[in-house]
Steps between C-alpha positions, in 0.01 A plus 500: 500500500467506127127428470277483196274808497135480446394641150252739667767680702798603306644790693644544857327700771743766483518563127132471463447753772758727341336484167157579645617802693734644240285456189514878442871583604639189331271465186771365263745218525814708503385725780371189697829317464701791588299542825557134577874516449531799733277351768701176497808697569345667801364167648845330474650791666247487783563126558874560524491805721251432770746615768539841337271817469252442231326821424258610217763751362785257472299220354336730250847605396591133442201470269542815319145610580403827677397420855141594431464264198726237656261483801191447277666251272644284775167493696323385178758228441524373862138538594615692816690805574895503484521565884265215578683261270837583658363456851336172413818362345711610789257348755460172310875477462540566874238230591692250304823581674320488843352159435808335345805659645640553855579863439393748760197712390704816534742368233211392277340843532833652367511255216162627369564866549400580850766635739250584783360171652185673614426614146546139377275353757230751434519421127500124560196509729315716247572247227455166682286608797758379754854565620783306337554257793127409521494459126777245514347308786163471330654409164714221643223354708262479200755362244742249678739302281604163648706350230859490380397351157193439311430223252185391326420352159490839342726712703846462652738738676795413720627779723876440433601781286819566323669828614657677194615843402356614161564793273230770429259412221380757237151425395207634310173459679131585513327544845153361563276575792258255650481131582839336427325212326252724308476617141710824573810270562425294180460821295831636635683187396338498157591864431853484633563192298367651180724802557818290562418302184449819295820650622696168462596500861481127551817304527640182667553683819155654522340460841130536578459673847197585704516766777201479752547831688225442754388237763142388437455464875556872532409671180149485351470281197405769262814697589763225482790609268679250269775567245532264210867522399729381229871537526687689227864531412481808274370853556125535470299812521162501689183523288165565662423249766821312418750610760869443541660439848761302681441218734755540784777251526666385823461208732186281479347185664367300193225251537371256254112490470377209303125509394224736395538874550197530719703342783753786512335663783539185713863482407554860594316454828725204588814691408418822693334352806693178541841505318586863554454542880717172561751554223722769657467711184354851474295643224671791313336774300449344150212338311419132540440351161416174312681358210292264283712206388244351251196615309142458621398477129663163449559361863255324722422720815644230726828506305555885504823599665560847649788645688397741779758761588501648849751794559715431819793683658 
């Protein structure tokens, strides 16, 4: 996913939108960076607490903005209202679980913050235009997967994962919004690498990790969220768009992807639609992530190696 950005476009969709909309409120670097640091904290909280009440007052408290100003700032940053963002993330998370797990819809509704099934169904229909069961049937019929392994001259993945328990990983990160293979992702990696170099965070145990939060089959391309992460072994404070978070540990199915990053989606499709349903494993509530084992700067695309981590119970 680490692509070379075009010289004409150097900024991600989200940050560019934020700068355009907040050119008065955040008209100096210190203010702008402080806003980004507070917003990062809120977005990480939302991702990890979808099953809880997420209201404007409590999230404003996390950001240390007044509710009125927080609403304006977060809307400028996201390009949509806070309420719309939370509903969208909940619905898209639910859609992923509906497509790729055997969990009852009532349990999925609870996992994304709906304790009344009728309210969940209403929100789902409003977002996707059809009930959850119909959504699943349509999606599977359009995108069948009929292989247990894939192998070509430029891409190889064998669906025989290692099952391991790993420890949590502390990381610094930048989130980009848009096409996973676009300039926003490249910019995020460039900036987080420069930050890590400046802060002398690199060591022999350093890992380069990508967290692709959204399924491109479900989320619009311009709203895909991706975290470019570098592991750290010492305390680091967030600075502007540089955030600090922890990637959850636990039990993972680990797949080896060999080949160009643009084939990642085919690998994820095979894992979720073929391996997972027949594996006997159940997804748990944690991020999937990619660990890049070699560098695209000095490795041919067909020789790139990436571990893909899928959280399982």
